[in-house]
N, C-alpha and C positions, 0 to 999 in steps of 0.2 A: 401691558405697557411695553413699548419698544425699548430695547437697551440703548443707552446713550452712546454716541460716538466717542471713542477715547480721545482725549486731548492730544494735540501734536506733541511729539517729544522734542523736536528741534525748534529753533527760534523763528523759522519762516517756512513757507511751502516749498521754496526752491531747495533748501537744504534738506527738507524732509524727503523730497523726491530723490535727491542724490544719494542720501544715506540708505533709503530703501533699495535703490539699485545696487549699492555696494554690498548690502547684506543678502542679496538674492543671487541665484545662479551659482556658478563655480566659486569655490572658496579661495581663488587666487588673487583677488583684488585686495591688496594690502592697503593700509592707511597711507603709506608713502606714495603708492601709485594713484590713489584717489586724490591726494594733495597735488600730485604732478598734473593730473587731468584738469583740476580746477585752475592751478596757477599758470600752467604752460599752454592750455588749450582754451578753456572757457573764459578766462579773463584776458586772453590775448586780444589786443585792439582789432586784429584782423579777423577774429572769429565772429561770424554772423549766423544767427539762427535760421534766417530765411534761406541760406545756402544749403541747408540740410533737407529741404523739401525733396522727397523722392529718393532719399539716400538708400544705397544698397551696398553693404560691406563686400558681398561677393563680386559686384561689378567693379568696385574700386580695387579689390585684390587683383582682378584681371588686368586693370590698367597698370598696377604696380609691376606685375609680371611682364607686361609688354614693354614697359620702360626699362626693366632689367635686361631684356633681350638686346637693347640698344646700348648696353654698357660699353664704354671705351675699352675696358679690360678684355672683354670677349672679342674685340676686334682683332686681337693678335692670334686668334684661333681660326683654323679652317673648319668648314662644315661639310659633312658627308652623310650619306645614308648607308646603312648596312642591311644585309639580308640574312634571315635565319630560315632554317628548314623546319617546318611545322609538321609533325607526324600526323598521319590520317587515322590511325587507330586500327588500320586493316593491312595485313601483309600484302594483299593484292593491289593496294592503292598506294602509289608513291607519295612522299611528302610534298607539301606545297610551300612555295617561297612566300615570305612576307617581308616587305621592305619597311624599315624603321628609320625615319629621318631624324636629323637633329644631333648627330654625334659631333661634338666640338672637340678638336684635337690639335696638338702640336707635334711635329715630327720629332721623335726622340733624338736622332743624330743631330738635328739642328739645335735642340736645347743643350746637348752635350757640348757642341761647338761654342755656343754662346757662354756657357759656364767656364770653359777652359780658357777662353780669351778675355774673361772679365777680371776685374781686380780681386774677386773672390778666389781665383785660382792660386793666388800667392799663399793661401792657407792649405792647399791640397798636399797630401802625403802621396808622393808618386812611387816611392820605393818601399816595399813592405819590409818588416823586420820582426824578430821575435824578442820579446821582453822577458827578462829574468830578474829575480831578486835573490839576495842571499840572506837567509834567516840568521838570527843571533847565534844559532848553533853552528853556523857555517854551511848549512845545507842550501843548495841552489834549487829554486823552483820556478816554473814557468808562470808568468802573469799574463792574463788575457784582459785587455782593456778596451781596445778599439777594433774596428773591422780590419784595418790595415796591419795589425799585428796578429791576426788570426791565422790558423793553418790554411783555411780556405783561400784567403788572399795570397798567401805565400805560394800555395800550390798553383793557383791560376797564373801568378806572375811567372812561375817556372814554365808553365805550358805555353804561354804566349811567346816566350823567347824562342821556342821551337815551332812556332806557328808557320804555316806555309807561306812561301814568298808571294807577295801580291802580284798578280799577273800584269798589272799596269805599272808596276814599279819594282822590277826584279832586283835592282841593285840597291834597294833602300837600306840605309845604315842608321836610320833614326832610332832614338831611344824608344823602346816599347813599354807602354804603361797600361795597367789595368784601371778601368774606371768602374768602381763598385756601385751598381745601381740598386737603390733601395726604394721600392714602391709601397704606396699605402693608399687605400681607398675606403671610403665610407659615405653614406648618404648625407646630403645637406640640402637646406633650402637656399634658393638663390636670393631671396629677399627676406627682410625681417618680418614682414607682415603679409607677404604674398603666399601663394600656394604652389608656385613653380618649384619643382624638386628635381635635381639631377644627382648623378653618382660620380663624384670627382675622383680622378686618379692623380696622386701627387708623386713626385720623384725627388729623392735626396741622394747625395753621393756619400758612400762610406769612406771616401778619401779625405773627408773632413772629420775632425774630431767631434765626437758626440756632444762635447761640452759647447762647441760652437754651433753646430747645425741645429741644436735644440733651442737656440735663442730665437724668439719670435721675429725679431727684426734683422736677422742675419742675412736674409735673402737666399738661404740655402735650399728652401723648399720651392720646387717648381711645379706648376700645374701642367699636366700632360694631356688630360682629356676629361670631358664630362660625358658620362654614359647616359644616353636617353632612356626613358621608361617605355614600356610597351604602350602603344596608343590605345585610347579608349575604344577604338573600333576593332581592336585585336580579338576581343572575346566574341564579338559577332562574327568575325571572319572564321574563327576556329569552329564555332558552333554550327556554321553552315555546312561543314563537311566532315568533322571528326565523328567517327562512329560511336565513341564512348564519352563524349563531352559531358553528358548528363550525370555520369557516375564517377568520372575521373578528372573533373575540372581542376581541382587543386593540384593534382600531380602533373597535369598537362601544363599549367601555368608555371609551376616550379621548373619543369624541364625547359620551357621556352625562355624563361629568364636566365637560366644557366647557359643556354645556347647563345643568348644575346651577349653575356659576359665573354664567352669564348670567341665569338666572332669579332668583338671589339678588340680583343687582344691580338687576334690574327691580323686585324687591320693595322694596329700600331706596330707590331713586329714585322714590318714590311721588308721588301727586298733590300732596301738601303740599309736597314738595321742589320739584317742577316749578313750582308756583305761586310759591314764593319765588324760584326762579331767574328767572322772568319779571318779577315785580312787586316782589320784595324782601319782607322780613319786618320788621315794626316791633319793635324791642327797646329796652327801657330799659336802657341800659348801666350799668356800675358807677359811672360819674361822675354818674348821675342824668339824663343826656340821652338822649332818644329818637332813634334813628337808624333808617334803612331799610337793612337789610343784604341784600346780594345774594350768595348762594353761587355760587362758580365753582370747578370742579375744575381744579387746576393740574398735579398729578402723581399718578400711580398706579404704585407700585413693587410688583411681585408675582412670586411663583413661581406657576405654574399647576398646579392639582391634576391635570389630565389628563396631565401629564408625570411 
């Protein structure tokens, strides 16, 4: 005798199918998400079953990625290609160049100018100081609280006062100010559901109090660049000439990802930035006063793409 089919657990076949789907596959489908799927998608008057004929999640992800590339936010960025040297694996064969397109970037001096001329500049600390407290016993001790009361900031401020005279403005008497650059980078997805992934570099200024620049809506965090990934064709390119690709693939990829990070930073720290680093850059600040601003890199917090 054949075993009888177990009776359905739920009140109709539709709910039975939905709950079977919820309880299968990855265990990340919570009750709340299933309720949201039903109430916000399946019961929406615009939802039509016939529109799902031939559906492919991968194809729709690609469309999401393409739409993200047209984002108005990214219109403020320039685009460039960078080249890395790929080793051949042989001392007698020179490295080959490989071009990687898709670097989106903003010039660091331009971002600094915009920040110093914006209303945000009214909160900048332009002159460093040292902070002390007196204990109940009367003993005085140094307190470290912000970038602009650190020894590093004070030392850099002293150095720029003795910086060489700008060749294009030998009689400059403007106030000299350190701008403390703080960079941070980590991987991110460009869309909630797409597959496009870039490596952003953000910039904050240590001239702002940490209590203000850490606020999400302060406007203190600026996007500087989005580092592209190695192309899918890169592995085929290296395999075609590298003598040890078969045994050293992981190490070669690590090396090339590291080279990509370095060449991007070489691109960002361009001649304009280096000139400003040495001679400063004149900016009419938000208070109407012109100052000579000297960029200095104080921190760089990052995960490395080669890892």
